[in-house]
C-alpha positions, 0 to 999 in steps of 0.5 A: 112341943113341951111347955116353956116352964118344962123346957127351962126345968129340964135345962136346969136339971142338966146344968145342975148335974153337969150333963151340960157344960159350957166352955168357950175357951176349950170347945170340943169337936163333934163327929160332924166336925162342928166345934162346940162350946157346949157339950151335953152328956145325958148319960150322967142322968143314969147316976142321978135317980131323982133327975132321971125320973123327972126327965123320964116323966117329961119324955113320957108326957111328950110321947103321950101328947102326940096326935098319933097312937104309939105301939112301940118305943124305940131307943137309939143305941146306946145312950137312948136305950135307958130313956126309951126303956123308962118311957116304955115302962111308964106307958106299958108299951113294947120297947126295942133298940136300934144299933148303928149297924147290924151285928156282924155275928149271931142273927145279924140284927140291927133292931133288938127287942122284937118286931116293928113291922106294921107298928107305929113307933116313936124314937126316943133319943138322948141328944140331937145335933145335926140329926144324922144318927137319929134319922139313921134309927128312923130309917132302920125302923122304916126299912123293917116295916115300922111306921115312924113319924116322931123322934123325941129327945132330951136336948137339941142344939136347935141347928137349922141343919137338923130341922131341915133333915127331919123335915126332909125325912117327914119326921117330927123332932121334939126336944124337952129342951134346946139351945134357947132354954139352955141360955135362959136357964144359965144364970152364970153367963155374962153378956159377952159369953151370951153374944159369943154363944149366939154367934156360934149357934148362928153358924156352927160349922164356921165358928171359931172361938173369939177372945171374950 
């Protein structure tokens, strides 16, 4: 797991560039159906060279710190692709990316960039919510013969649902920062807002906004 100071620094970066927004009055709805007062769009890192370089360095260190050697870096299409590319470049490793589904034309590939068979592959993801899309990538790589035991992401909401899904899939999930780090880095939240965010995080599927 990234050091505590690194987790706070990444959370600060995402807040500074507006990649993470907290709005209890106007929550957004995830594809999973969860209503969320926190929205994370790490694609905004693309437009901030200093921030994206710092995050890429942190992702690289997280990949490098794993106990198993890595032969290939895989990015989840589309938001994970640039981050996986920067990590692969820093580590001088092959890189592939994985589509949500195989193409309906051409060679009908789901994995682009090369073969993963017999390779130890780490998945680089921009964001983990319930873990569903990340584990689709893991399963696609495993189906193609890759050995995948780790997923490294920039931000995780830290939902119990995601932790359980990764555990069931025998895949470790590591994030540069998470919900706890976000709360620690957010210096504009009052006590009522923090309490409401904690209430949401405890049961995100059932949460409905309250007057604060």
